[in-house]
MIGUVEX-998370 format. One record per residue (C-alpha): residue number from 1; residue in one letter; x negated, y negated, z. Coordinates in steps of 0.05 Angstrom, whole numbers, plus 5000, padded with zeros to 4 digits. Last residue first. Example, Ala and Ser with C-alpha at 12.3 -4.5 7.8 and 13.67 -1.06 7.14 Angstrom:
SITE/k/r/east/north/up
SITE/2/s/4727/5021/5143
SITE/1/a/4754/5090/5156
This chain:
SITE/k/r/east/north/up
SITE/431/v/9393/4661/1244
SITE/430/i/9349/4636/1301
SITE/429/t/9367/4564/1316
SITE/428/n/9342/4493/1306
SITE/427/t/9406/4456/1288
SITE/426/n/9394/4396/1243
SITE/425/f/9402/4321/1245
SITE/424/l/9414/4322/1320
SITE/423/n/9347/4356/1322
SITE/422/l/9314/4288/1323
SITE/421/p/9325/4287/1399
SITE/420/q/9280/4348/1406
SITE/419/l/9224/4323/1361
SITE/418/i/9205/4266/1406
SITE/417/d/9198/4303/1472
SITE/416/p/9172/4364/1434
SITE/415/t/9110/4325/1411
SITE/414/s/9098/4313/1337
SITE/413/l/9122/4241/1340
SITE/412/l/9067/4224/1389
SITE/411/e/9020/4241/1332
SITE/410/p/9037/4172/1305
SITE/409/n/8988/4139/1355
SITE/408/v/9017/4070/1369
SITE/407/s/8986/4010/1334
SITE/406/w/9055/3978/1325
SITE/405/r/9047/3983/1250
SITE/404/e/9029/4056/1261
SITE/403/f/9090/4066/1303
SITE/402/i/9134/4040/1246
SITE/401/k/9099/4087/1197
SITE/400/s/9111/4145/1245
SITE/399/f/9184/4125/1250
SITE/398/h/9194/4135/1176
SITE/397/d/9153/4199/1172
SITE/396/v/9191/4229/1230
SITE/395/a/9257/4210/1198
SITE/394/s/9236/4241/1132
SITE/393/l/9216/4304/1168
SITE/392/i/9283/4307/1203
SITE/391/v/9321/4297/1138
SITE/390/k/9278/4350/1105
SITE/389/a/9314/4399/1149
SITE/388/r/9374/4396/1103
SITE/387/l/9331/4419/1045
SITE/386/a/9305/4476/1087
SITE/385/a/9375/4499/1105
SITE/384/p/9394/4497/1031
SITE/383/v/9333/4541/1015
SITE/382/a/9342/4589/1074
SITE/381/q/9404/4625/1050
SITE/380/e/9375/4641/0982
SITE/379/i/9311/4662/1016
SITE/378/k/9352/4710/1061
SITE/377/l/9385/4740/0999
SITE/376/a/9317/4752/0968
SITE/375/y/9295/4788/1032
SITE/374/n/9356/4834/1035
SITE/373/e/9348/4852/0961
SITE/372/a/9273/4864/0970
SITE/371/t/9290/4919/1019
SITE/370/f/9263/4939/1087
SITE/369/t/9329/4963/1118
SITE/368/g/9365/5013/1074
SITE/367/e/9302/5052/1055
SITE/366/a/9277/5047/1126
SITE/365/w/9338/5082/1155
SITE/364/k/9336/5141/1108
SITE/363/r/9261/5146/1114
SITE/362/a/9264/5147/1190
SITE/361/e/9316/5203/1190
SITE/360/k/9275/5245/1142
SITE/359/g/9211/5234/1182
SITE/358/l/9243/5252/1249
SITE/357/h/9272/5316/1220
SITE/356/d/9208/5337/1186
SITE/355/v/9165/5329/1248
SITE/354/s/9218/5358/1293
SITE/353/s/9216/5423/1253
SITE/352/p/9143/5433/1274
SITE/351/q/9162/5439/1348
SITE/350/n/9100/5460/1386
SITE/349/h/9053/5416/1345
SITE/348/l/9100/5357/1348
SITE/347/q/9109/5363/1424
SITE/346/l/9035/5373/1435
SITE/345/f/9018/5311/1394
SITE/344/i/9071/5271/1432
SITE/343/r/9046/5292/1501
SITE/342/k/8973/5279/1482
SITE/341/l/8991/5211/1454
SITE/340/d/9028/5192/1518
SITE/339/e/8969/5215/1561
SITE/338/v/8918/5177/1519
SITE/337/e/8957/5113/1513
SITE/336/n/8982/5102/1584
SITE/335/d/8980/5026/1592
SITE/334/a/8994/5012/1519
SITE/333/s/9056/5055/1526
SITE/332/i/9076/5101/1470
SITE/331/k/9133/5100/1420
SITE/330/l/9152/5155/1371
SITE/329/v/9193/5126/1314
SITE/328/y/9262/5134/1283
SITE/327/q/9307/5147/1344
SITE/326/d/9276/5091/1385
SITE/325/p/9300/5037/1337
SITE/324/l/9243/4991/1315
SITE/323/e/9243/4928/1358
SITE/322/s/9187/4953/1403
SITE/321/y/9143/4960/1341
SITE/320/f/9149/4886/1325
SITE/319/g/9118/4867/1392
SITE/318/t/9101/4926/1438
SITE/317/d/9116/4999/1448
SITE/316/t/9055/5024/1409
SITE/315/v/9073/5064/1348
SITE/314/i/9073/5136/1325
SITE/313/t/9106/5153/1259
SITE/312/a/9134/5221/1237
SITE/311/k/9131/5212/1162
SITE/310/g/9186/5202/1111
SITE/309/y/9144/5163/1061
SITE/308/l/9188/5103/1075
SITE/307/m/9173/5113/1149
SITE/306/a/9098/5110/1137
SITE/305/e/9106/5050/1092
SITE/304/i/9143/5012/1146
SITE/303/a/9089/5029/1197
SITE/302/s/9035/5008/1147
SITE/301/a/9070/4942/1130
SITE/300/s/9074/4923/1203
SITE/299/a/9118/4864/1221
SITE/298/a/9110/4797/1256
SITE/297/e/9039/4820/1269
SITE/296/l/8995/4807/1330
SITE/295/s/8997/4872/1368
SITE/294/p/8940/4880/1418
SITE/293/w/8939/4937/1414
SITE/292/r/8965/4969/1351
SITE/291/l/8983/5042/1340
SITE/290/c/9007/5062/1271
SITE/289/s/8989/5136/1277
SITE/288/i/9018/5175/1219
SITE/287/v/9041/5247/1230
SITE/286/d/9048/5304/1182
SITE/285/a/8998/5277/1132
SITE/284/e/8988/5306/1062
SITE/283/r/9036/5255/1032
SITE/282/i/8997/5198/1065
SITE/281/a/8931/5224/1039
SITE/280/e/8960/5232/0969
SITE/279/s/8984/5160/0970
SITE/278/l/8915/5137/0992
SITE/277/t/8882/5177/0936
SITE/276/a/8928/5145/0884
SITE/275/d/8918/5075/0912
SITE/274/d/8842/5079/0911
SITE/273/v/8801/5097/0972
SITE/272/e/8766/5060/1029
SITE/271/n/8732/5104/1082
SITE/270/s/8749/5178/1082
SITE/269/i/8731/5195/1154
SITE/268/i/8753/5266/1173
SITE/267/l/8754/5283/1247
SITE/266/e/8762/5353/1276
SITE/265/v/8756/5344/1351
SITE/264/g/8706/5385/1391
SITE/263/n/8694/5331/1443
SITE/262/d/8621/5314/1427
SITE/261/n/8636/5319/1353
SITE/260/a/8695/5270/1358
SITE/259/l/8656/5219/1399
SITE/258/e/8596/5225/1353
SITE/257/t/8639/5214/1291
SITE/256/l/8672/5154/1325
SITE/255/r/8605/5121/1341
SITE/254/k/8575/5134/1272
SITE/253/e/8636/5109/1235
SITE/252/t/8638/5047/1278
SITE/251/e/8564/5033/1264
SITE/250/p/8575/5043/1190
SITE/249/l/8634/4994/1189
SITE/248/i/8700/5023/1167
SITE/247/a/8747/5007/1109
SITE/246/g/8806/5053/1106
SITE/245/v/8830/5125/1110
SITE/244/l/8819/5159/1177
SITE/243/r/8837/5233/1186
SITE/242/y/8853/5275/1247
SITE/241/r/8862/5351/1241
SITE/240/v/8900/5382/1299
SITE/239/n/8906/5456/1317
SITE/238/a/8845/5479/1355
SITE/237/r/8831/5413/1391
SITE/236/l/8905/5406/1403
SITE/235/a/8912/5473/1437
SITE/234/p/8849/5461/1479
SITE/233/s/8879/5395/1503
SITE/232/d/8843/5332/1525
SITE/231/a/8804/5326/1460
SITE/230/i/8867/5310/1421
SITE/229/a/8883/5252/1468
SITE/228/l/8810/5230/1467
SITE/227/i/8809/5226/1391
SITE/226/c/8875/5188/1389
SITE/225/s/8850/5140/1442
SITE/224/e/8787/5127/1403
SITE/223/v/8828/5110/1341
SITE/222/r/8865/5054/1378
SITE/221/k/8881/5014/1314
SITE/220/n/8865/4951/1355
SITE/219/p/8791/4970/1357
SITE/218/n/8781/4966/1281
SITE/217/v/8786/5016/1225
SITE/216/h/8814/4977/1166
SITE/215/g/8877/5012/1142
SITE/214/i/8906/5081/1151
SITE/213/t/8909/5129/1211
SITE/212/l/8929/5201/1196
SITE/211/v/8947/5263/1237
SITE/210/n/8952/5331/1203
SITE/209/l/8979/5385/1248
SITE/208/k/8943/5450/1231
SITE/207/g/8975/5515/1209
SITE/206/q/8981/5514/1134
SITE/205/s/8969/5450/1097
SITE/204/r/9028/5411/1071
SITE/203/i/9029/5370/1008
SITE/202/d/9094/5329/1009
SITE/201/a/9141/5331/0950
SITE/200/g/9188/5275/0972
SITE/199/t/9159/5232/0917
SITE/198/a/9133/5175/0960
SITE/197/g/9078/5143/0917
SITE/196/p/9118/5080/0904
SITE/195/a/9127/5066/0978
SITE/194/d/9161/4998/0983
SITE/193/y/9165/4936/1026
SITE/192/a/9209/4877/1043
SITE/191/l/9200/4854/1114
SITE/190/p/9263/4855/1156
SITE/189/t/9297/4788/1168
SITE/188/v/9292/4735/1223
SITE/187/f/9310/4665/1201
SITE/186/v/9286/4603/1240
SITE/185/p/9324/4538/1231
SITE/184/g/9290/4471/1220
SITE/183/p/9242/4425/1257
SITE/182/c/9193/4483/1270
SITE/181/a/9150/4473/1332
SITE/180/a/9184/4501/1394
SITE/179/m/9224/4550/1352
SITE/178/v/9161/4581/1324
SITE/177/r/9132/4587/1394
SITE/176/d/9194/4623/1419
SITE/175/c/9198/4666/1357
SITE/174/g/9141/4713/1375
SITE/173/w/9182/4775/1394
SITE/172/n/9239/4766/1344
SITE/171/s/9215/4804/1283
SITE/170/h/9204/4791/1209
SITE/169/t/9197/4717/1198
SITE/168/i/9230/4664/1155
SITE/167/v/9214/4594/1177
SITE/166/c/9245/4526/1163
SITE/165/t/9222/4458/1139
SITE/164/a/9152/4482/1155
SITE/163/m/9092/4440/1177
SITE/162/s/9108/4449/1252
SITE/161/s/9110/4524/1242
SITE/160/i/9039/4525/1217
SITE/159/w/9008/4492/1278
SITE/158/e/9059/4523/1326
SITE/157/t/9034/4593/1310
SITE/156/l/8965/4570/1328
SITE/155/p/8955/4630/1375
SITE/154/a/8925/4586/1430
SITE/153/e/8931/4615/1500
SITE/152/t/8968/4680/1483
SITE/151/r/8923/4705/1427
SITE/150/t/8866/4659/1446
SITE/149/k/8823/4695/1496
SITE/148/n/8836/4766/1474
SITE/147/i/8829/4749/1401
SITE/146/f/8764/4709/1409
SITE/145/t/8736/4760/1458
SITE/144/a/8744/4815/1405
SITE/143/g/8710/4772/1352
SITE/142/d/8652/4748/1394
SITE/141/h/8631/4675/1382
SITE/140/i/8676/4635/1429
SITE/139/q/8650/4563/1435
SITE/138/f/8698/4538/1382
SITE/137/y/8758/4543/1429
SITE/136/e/8727/4518/1493
SITE/135/e/8737/4442/1485
SITE/134/a/8805/4450/1452
SITE/133/v/8829/4497/1507
SITE/132/t/8809/4447/1561
SITE/131/k/8839/4388/1523
SITE/130/g/8910/4415/1518
SITE/129/y/8946/4469/1480
SITE/128/w/8989/4438/1426
SITE/127/q/8961/4369/1417
SITE/126/e/8891/4386/1441
SITE/125/l/8886/4443/1391
SITE/124/i/8910/4399/1335
SITE/123/q/8861/4344/1353
SITE/122/v/8804/4395/1355
SITE/121/a/8823/4418/1285
SITE/120/e/8822/4347/1258
SITE/119/s/8751/4337/1285
SITE/118/r/8728/4405/1259
SITE/117/r/8754/4398/1189
SITE/116/s/8703/4437/1146
SITE/115/q/8703/4499/1189
SITE/114/a/8774/4487/1213
SITE/113/w/8808/4525/1156
SITE/112/g/8770/4588/1174
SITE/111/f/8787/4581/1248
SITE/110/f/8860/4566/1232
SITE/109/l/8870/4629/1190
SITE/108/h/8831/4670/1241
SITE/107/g/8874/4643/1298
SITE/106/l/8941/4654/1264
SITE/105/f/8975/4699/1314
SITE/104/f/9050/4708/1303
SITE/103/d/9036/4741/1236
SITE/102/h/9076/4748/1171
SITE/101/l/9109/4679/1172
SITE/100/c/9149/4664/1109
SITE/99/v/9144/4588/1112
SITE/98/i/9198/4548/1076
SITE/97/g/9174/4481/1051
SITE/96/p/9130/4421/1066
SITE/95/v/9094/4389/1006
SITE/94/k/9029/4353/1025
SITE/93/g/9011/4392/1087
SITE/92/i/9039/4455/1054
SITE/91/w/8990/4447/0996
SITE/90/a/8921/4460/1024
SITE/89/i/8947/4510/1075
SITE/88/a/8979/4551/1019
SITE/87/g/8915/4548/0978
SITE/86/e/8872/4575/1034
SITE/85/h/8918/4634/1044
SITE/84/f/8878/4696/1025
SITE/83/e/8810/4673/1049
SITE/82/f/8841/4640/1110
SITE/81/s/8871/4705/1134
SITE/80/n/8926/4709/1188
SITE/79/g/8987/4709/1143
SITE/78/i/9029/4657/1108
SITE/77/q/9075/4665/1048
SITE/76/y/9095/4593/1031
SITE/75/v/9162/4579/0996
SITE/74/c/9171/4513/0959
SITE/73/c/9241/4486/0943
SITE/72/d/9286/4460/0889
SITE/71/a/9232/4462/0836
SITE/70/d/9213/4417/0776
SITE/69/n/9168/4371/0817
SITE/68/i/9135/4432/0849
SITE/67/a/9119/4465/0783
SITE/66/h/9090/4400/0754
SITE/65/e/9049/4389/0818
SITE/64/v/9021/4460/0813
SITE/63/q/9003/4451/0739
SITE/62/e/8967/4385/0750
SITE/61/d/8932/4407/0814
SITE/60/n/8901/4470/0785
SITE/59/t/8867/4492/0849
SITE/58/w/8927/4532/0872
SITE/57/p/8919/4579/0813
SITE/56/v/8983/4586/0771
SITE/55/v/9026/4648/0757
SITE/54/t/9086/4644/0710
SITE/53/c/9133/4703/0718
SITE/52/n/9132/4779/0717
SITE/51/f/9100/4781/0786
SITE/50/d/9047/4833/0769
SITE/49/h/9000/4841/0828
SITE/48/s/8927/4827/0815
SITE/47/e/8866/4868/0798
SITE/46/s/8791/4853/0800
SITE/45/i/8794/4791/0843
SITE/44/q/8733/4775/0883
SITE/43/v/8750/4720/0933
SITE/42/h/8702/4662/0923
SITE/41/q/8757/4615/0900
SITE/40/s/8798/4623/0963
SITE/39/e/8863/4660/0950
SITE/38/t/8929/4620/0944
SITE/37/r/8959/4640/0877
SITE/36/i/9019/4597/0860
SITE/35/v/9079/4636/0834
SITE/34/v/9134/4602/0793
SITE/33/v/9204/4628/0801
SITE/32/e/9270/4614/0765
SITE/31/h/9332/4648/0795
SITE/30/q/9377/4695/0756
SITE/29/r/9387/4748/0811
SITE/28/a/9339/4794/0774
SITE/27/l/9287/4739/0778
SITE/26/l/9298/4735/0853
SITE/25/q/9290/4811/0858
SITE/24/h/9225/4811/0818
SITE/23/v/9199/4755/0863
SITE/22/v/9218/4795/0925
SITE/21/l/9180/4857/0903
SITE/20/r/9119/4817/0882
SITE/19/t/9121/4781/0949
SITE/18/m/9117/4848/0985
SITE/17/r/9054/4867/0946
SITE/16/g/9022/4798/0955
SITE/15/i/9033/4804/1029
SITE/14/a/9000/4873/1027
SITE/13/s/8939/4839/0994
SITE/12/t/8890/4887/0961
SITE/11/k/8920/4875/0893
SITE/10/v/8901/4801/0894
SITE/9/a/8963/4757/0887
SITE/8/p/8959/4715/0951
SITE/7/t/9022/4675/0958
SITE/6/f/9053/4606/0946
SITE/5/i/9123/4613/0918
SITE/4/v/9155/4557/0876
SITE/3/v/9230/4564/0872
SITE/2/k/9282/4541/0821
SITE/1/m/9355/4556/0837
């Protein structure tokens, strides 16, 4: 088959990284693939992923249209960043296709897209969430408040799902909203990911338990809770080293440093580093904290990578993380973070052999689960389903034109009451 895949390609994109793995696997399975880069034009691109196929910028209309016309199906990799996915949003409205949904909260994607389309954005908010939400949505100016206020009230999952012919996502917890909006089937399959720096030759320091958090240091990584958990035990204060590797704002670095110093916790802040240094940091770690609260992802690349490296991995018992088997990760409650963390840190410090055992078992399971082969197979299954779903979209388009001639608002056809009867053309199920 011939597939056009819309994806960010910049090296800093984890979605681009997983897409590269899947593209290579599709090519190995004798499919033809063209990649359309979807980053905003102002995004600085120093390095890009190597897809081993033709790569076209989304702004080159002629080349994109030629690739689409020659393809069986379009596949859109969608995450919660307008800067990385602007091109996908620009094209999916014109050419519906399979959406690979990486986040069940798309508020930042929608907010960025809405800046030059406020009137249309308000209509979308009213359609899915009602007039009150639409009136208040753009009045929220604080980032944390925006997420807390809209993540359950208006996550915009339906906005993207309604433009898809079918959806592939990576966990079940947010599928209800996808099912309510997508006219085709919904596939759930593990995210494809790798750990090229995992050599098995970990670099262990003597004595101390090395705990690591990776990625952009923001409130939902729960770094403060990790510091407070270590601070709450003399044994942990003396025997735990906590490291942060990832972008961090100066004011955040100052606040966390002061918190650690005031509580006698050894904290190392490394900021952003290159791939080789990050890989070394992961190999040096005994334990990786992949806490998220609130959890908005369909899957966590960092948690998967931690397991692929064979690390004891701590997660919050919510969302995607709840669906990980209990025997391969250490789960804590969002309502009892500090006490649960303290208990786990003490357990791992007192039983060093459990660190290695847990990591080895997690690696074995992850290596067989989060594979590009599995993901490529799911795309092969989704393409014919997406083509069948086009029948529904064609019917909606046909009746919409009739409604227009009758001076009826065609958006009525996007409501569940109208979409549900049209499902006789296709079964909307989780596969």
